[in-house]
C-alpha positions as CSV (number, residue, x, y, z in Angstrom):
1,M,-0.6,-15.3,6.1
2,T,-2.5,-16.2,2.9
3,T,-0.1,-17.0,0.0
4,N,-2.4,-17.3,-3.1
5,E,-1.1,-15.7,-6.3
6,P,-2.6,-12.2,-6.8
7,S,-5.2,-12.1,-9.6
8,L,-3.8,-8.7,-10.6
9,G,-0.1,-9.7,-10.8
10,F,2.6,-8.1,-8.7
11,H,2.9,-4.9,-10.9
12,V,-0.5,-3.3,-11.3
13,Q,-0.5,-0.8,-14.1
14,A,-2.7,2.3,-13.9
15,G,-6.3,1.4,-14.9
16,K,-5.8,-2.3,-14.7
17,A,-7.4,-2.6,-11.3
18,A,-10.2,0.1,-11.7
19,D,-13.6,-0.9,-10.3
20,G,-16.6,1.4,-10.3
21,P,-15.7,4.7,-8.7
22,Y,-12.2,3.5,-7.9
23,A,-9.2,4.2,-10.2
24,L,-7.4,1.5,-8.2
25,D,-9.0,-1.2,-6.0
26,I,-6.7,-3.7,-4.3
27,D,-8.2,-5.8,-1.5
28,P,-6.9,-9.0,0.2
29,G,-8.9,-11.2,-2.2
30,R,-7.4,-9.6,-5.3
31,A,-4.0,-9.4,-3.7
32,G,-4.1,-13.0,-2.5
33,W,-3.2,-12.2,1.1
34,G,-4.8,-11.5,4.4
35,Y,-4.8,-7.9,5.5
36,S,-3.7,-4.9,3.3
37,S,-6.0,-2.8,1.0
38,L,-5.7,0.3,-1.1
39,R,-8.3,2.2,-3.1
40,V,-7.9,5.4,-5.1
41,L,-11.2,7.3,-5.4
42,D,-11.7,10.0,-8.1
43,L,-14.5,12.4,-7.3
44,P,-15.8,15.0,-9.8
45,P,-16.8,18.5,-8.5
46,G,-19.8,18.1,-6.2
47,G,-19.3,14.3,-6.1
48,S,-19.7,12.0,-3.2
49,H,-19.1,8.4,-2.3
50,Q,-20.5,6.0,0.3
51,L,-17.9,3.8,2.0
52,A,-18.8,0.6,4.0
53,T,-15.7,-0.3,5.9
54,G,-16.6,-3.9,6.7
55,D,-13.9,-5.8,8.6
56,S,-11.2,-3.1,7.9
57,E,-10.0,0.1,9.3
58,W,-9.4,2.9,6.8
59,I,-7.7,6.2,6.4
60,V,-9.0,8.8,3.9
61,L,-5.9,10.6,2.6
62,P,-6.2,13.4,0.0
63,L,-3.8,13.0,-3.0
64,S,-5.2,16.1,-4.7
65,G,-8.1,18.3,-3.6
66,G,-10.0,18.4,-0.3
67,C,-13.1,16.6,0.9
68,T,-15.6,16.2,3.8
69,V,-15.7,12.9,5.6
70,I,-18.9,12.2,7.6
71,T,-18.9,9.1,9.9
72,E,-19.9,8.0,13.4
73,G,-21.8,11.2,13.9
74,E,-18.6,13.2,13.2
75,T,-17.8,15.6,10.3
76,F,-14.2,16.0,9.3
77,E,-13.2,18.8,6.9
78,L,-10.0,17.7,5.0
79,H,-8.3,20.7,3.5
80,G,-6.1,18.4,1.4
81,R,-3.5,19.7,-1.0
82,D,-3.0,20.6,-4.7
83,S,-0.9,17.4,-5.3
84,V,1.3,14.9,-3.4
85,F,4.3,17.1,-4.4
86,S,2.9,20.3,-2.9
87,G,2.5,19.6,0.8
88,V,1.6,17.4,3.8
89,T,-2.2,16.7,4.0
90,D,-4.6,16.2,6.8
91,F,-6.6,12.9,6.9
92,A,-9.4,11.1,8.6
93,Y,-9.6,7.7,10.2
94,V,-12.8,5.6,9.8
95,P,-13.2,2.4,12.0
96,R,-14.3,-1.1,10.9
97,D,-18.0,-1.9,10.9
98,A,-18.9,1.7,10.0
99,H,-20.2,3.8,7.1
100,A,-18.8,7.0,5.8
101,T,-19.7,9.6,3.2
102,I,-16.8,11.2,1.3
103,A,-17.8,14.4,-0.5
104,S,-15.9,17.0,-2.5
105,G,-17.2,20.3,-3.6
106,A,-14.2,21.0,-6.0
107,G,-13.4,17.4,-6.8
108,G,-10.2,15.5,-6.2
109,R,-8.3,12.2,-5.9
110,F,-8.3,10.4,-2.6
111,A,-6.4,7.3,-1.3
112,L,-8.3,5.0,1.0
113,T,-5.6,2.9,2.9
114,G,-7.1,-0.1,4.7
115,A,-6.3,-3.1,6.8
116,R,-8.4,-5.9,8.2
117,C,-8.3,-5.6,11.9
118,E,-9.9,-6.7,15.2
119,R,-10.3,-3.6,17.4
120,R,-12.8,-0.9,16.6
121,L,-11.1,2.4,17.4
122,P,-12.9,5.8,17.3
123,A,-13.2,7.9,14.2
124,R,-10.6,10.7,14.3
125,Y,-9.2,13.6,12.4
126,G,-5.4,13.7,11.7
127,P,-4.1,17.3,11.2
128,A,-1.3,18.0,8.7
129,S,0.6,19.9,11.4
130,A,0.9,16.7,13.5
131,V,2.5,14.6,10.7
132,P,6.1,13.9,11.5
133,V,8.3,14.6,8.4
134,E,11.5,12.7,8.4
135,L,14.6,12.9,6.1
136,R,16.0,9.5,5.7
137,G,19.4,8.6,4.2
138,T,22.0,11.0,2.7
139,G,23.6,11.7,-0.6
140,N,21.8,10.0,-3.5
141,C,20.0,7.8,-1.0
142,S,18.2,10.9,0.5
143,R,14.4,10.8,0.6
144,Q,11.6,12.4,2.6
145,V,9.1,10.3,4.6
146,N,5.7,11.7,5.8
147,N,4.9,9.4,8.7
148,F,1.2,10.1,8.9
149,A,0.3,6.6,10.2
150,A,3.7,5.1,10.9
151,A,4.5,2.5,13.5
152,A,7.5,2.7,15.8
153,P,10.6,0.9,14.5
154,A,12.8,-1.1,16.8
155,G,14.1,1.2,19.6
156,G,11.7,4.0,18.7
157,G,13.0,6.8,16.5
158,K,11.8,9.7,14.4
159,S,9.0,7.8,12.8
160,G,7.5,6.6,16.1
161,G,3.8,5.8,15.8
162,S,2.1,9.2,16.1
163,F,-1.4,8.0,15.0
164,E,-3.1,5.0,16.6
165,C,-4.4,2.2,14.3
166,D,-5.0,-1.5,15.1
167,K,-3.2,-3.1,12.1
168,L,-2.7,-0.3,9.5
169,I,0.7,1.2,8.8
170,A,1.0,3.8,6.1
171,V,3.5,6.4,5.1
172,E,4.4,8.6,2.1
173,V,7.9,8.8,0.5
174,L,9.2,11.5,-1.8
175,T,12.3,10.8,-3.7
176,P,14.1,13.6,-5.7
177,G,14.9,12.9,-9.3
178,G,18.0,10.7,-9.7
179,N,17.9,9.3,-6.1
180,W,17.3,5.8,-4.8
181,S,15.0,5.1,-1.9
182,S,13.8,1.9,-0.2
183,Y,17.5,1.3,-0.1
184,P,19.2,-0.7,1.1
185,P,16.8,-3.4,0.1
186,H,15.0,-4.8,3.1
187,K,12.3,-7.2,4.0
188,H,9.6,-7.9,6.5
189,D,8.2,-11.3,5.6
190,E,8.9,-13.3,8.8
191,C,7.8,-13.0,12.3
192,R,10.9,-12.8,14.5
193,P,10.0,-11.1,17.7
194,G,12.1,-8.0,18.3
195,E,13.8,-8.3,15.0
196,E,11.4,-8.5,12.1
197,S,7.6,-8.1,11.5
198,E,5.5,-10.0,9.0
199,L,3.8,-7.3,6.8
200,E,2.2,-7.3,3.4
201,E,2.9,-4.1,1.5
202,I,1.5,-2.1,-1.3
203,Y,3.4,0.7,-3.1
204,Y,1.3,3.2,-5.0
205,F,3.3,5.6,-7.3
206,E,2.9,9.1,-8.7
207,I,5.7,10.6,-10.8
208,A,6.2,14.4,-11.2
209,E,5.9,15.7,-14.7
210,A,8.8,17.9,-16.1
211,H,8.8,20.1,-19.2
212,G,5.4,18.7,-20.1
213,N,6.6,15.1,-20.1
214,E,5.5,12.2,-17.9
215,G,8.2,10.6,-15.8
216,V,9.0,7.0,-14.9
217,G,10.5,5.2,-12.0
218,Y,11.7,1.7,-11.3
219,Q,10.9,-0.8,-8.5
220,R,12.8,-3.9,-7.6
221,V,11.6,-6.8,-5.5
222,S,13.9,-9.8,-5.2
223,P,13.3,-13.3,-3.7
224,S,14.2,-13.7,0.0
225,G,13.6,-17.5,0.2
226,H,10.3,-17.0,2.1
227,G,6.6,-16.9,1.0
228,R,6.2,-16.7,-2.8
229,N,9.8,-15.7,-3.6
230,T,8.4,-12.6,-5.3
231,D,10.6,-11.4,-8.2
232,V,9.7,-8.0,-9.8
233,L,11.6,-5.4,-11.9
234,A,8.9,-2.9,-12.9
235,E,9.0,0.4,-14.7
236,V,6.3,2.4,-12.8
237,R,4.3,5.4,-13.9
238,S,1.7,7.6,-12.1
239,G,-1.2,5.4,-10.9
240,D,0.8,2.2,-10.9
241,A,1.0,-0.1,-7.8
242,V,3.4,-2.9,-6.8
243,L,2.3,-5.7,-4.5
244,I,4.9,-7.0,-2.1
245,P,3.8,-10.1,-0.1
246,D,7.4,-11.0,0.6
247,G,10.9,-10.5,-0.6
248,W,13.7,-7.9,-0.5
249,H,12.1,-4.7,-1.7
250,G,14.2,-1.9,-3.1
251,P,15.6,0.1,-4.6
252,S,12.8,2.5,-5.7
253,I,14.5,4.6,-8.3
254,A,13.4,8.1,-9.5
255,A,14.5,9.0,-13.0
256,P,16.6,12.2,-13.2
257,G,14.5,15.3,-13.5
258,H,11.3,13.6,-12.1
259,A,10.6,13.5,-8.4
260,M,8.8,10.2,-7.4
261,Y,6.1,9.8,-4.8
262,Y,5.0,6.5,-3.3
263,L,2.4,5.7,-0.7
264,N,3.2,2.6,1.4
265,V,0.4,0.6,2.9
266,M,1.3,-2.2,5.3
267,A,-0.5,-4.7,7.6
268,G,0.1,-8.2,8.9
269,P,-0.9,-10.9,11.4
270,G,1.4,-9.8,14.3
271,E,-0.2,-8.9,17.6
272,E,2.0,-5.8,17.9
273,R,1.7,-3.0,15.2
274,A,5.3,-2.7,14.5
275,W,7.6,-1.9,11.5
276,L,10.7,-4.2,12.1
277,I,12.8,-4.7,9.0
278,C,15.8,-6.8,8.0
279,D,18.4,-5.2,5.6
280,H,19.7,-7.3,2.7
281,P,23.1,-8.7,3.8
282,D,24.8,-7.7,0.6
283,H,23.7,-4.0,0.8
284,G,23.1,-3.0,4.4
285,W,26.6,-1.6,4.7
286,I,25.5,1.5,2.7
287,R,24.0,2.8,5.9
288,S,27.5,3.2,7.4
289,T,28.4,5.7,4.7
290,W,25.4,8.1,5.4
291,P,27.0,10.0,8.3
292,D,29.8,11.1,6.0
293,Q,27.5,12.7,3.4
294,P,25.0,15.6,3.5
295,V,21.4,15.2,2.9
296,D,20.3,16.1,-0.6
297,P,19.8,19.9,-0.5
298,R,16.6,19.5,-2.5
299,L,15.0,18.1,0.6
300,P,12.6,18.6,2.3
301,L,10.4,19.2,-0.7
302,Y,8.1,20.7,1.9
303,E,7.4,20.6,5.6
304,A,4.3,20.0,7.7
305,P,2.4,23.3,8.4
306,E,2.4,24.8,11.9
307,A,-0.7,24.1,13.9
308,P,-3.1,27.0,13.9
309,A,-3.3,28.9,17.2
310,G,-5.9,27.4,19.5
311,D,-6.3,24.3,17.4
312,A,-6.9,21.5,20.0
313,R,-7.5,18.7,17.5
């Protein structure tokens, strides 16, 4: 895996990585690694954008608003959502070596999650009704995970890969105000077959406003002794991103009164698309306390909608 220092730094504040139509543009070159990419596209009402996928596969994921994605002779109508805090969204997969048009009549904000890959899979639509919604942890470690493009963890489990990609792994996490997520701290920066995957990761944040005030969250990454020994303690706001090439990552802390959303984008060199993690040895014990506590009653913030009758997609 490439280990150059990122030209953007590890904490990318909102607006610091804007480029043309993108409010955020992180690619392997700017991140100093080999696979993972994330772009955030803002479209005005009636706006459109031409995407050339190059050597990467991409998922178009509405953050707010809906859009039409035209690619490979297919047209996908994405209904989207009002915001990341209002519901699960549908999405579209666009293969490598393709072109796509993304257009929005009402305008909106769209995440383009990408990964360099080898296989060229078909363009596909991902319905919101098929997204597995998982409640992970209990007590003040409770959070919600929307596993729209997850890979199966060791031994399978609730987040089993429901949508095929070659390299890309992507999920959404919603953390109620005052809770910790990405906890216990964990890592995936070594290839240890059957135990740990080598995956680069991007966290993209949005923080819910409350009483007209913007919120903040906090993200910790501590050195694991591998790779670059990444060390980050960042106060994050809406539109920020944190790059994690290696290291123990977590906790992700939501300030009281402000729910926190983050989009995780992961990819790596392994032949198997798998999410295998190693808990921090000082903190992994917290999992043993979860069965004795209830899940935060504020969760789920929302659930995936039921599939419309007769919808075969």
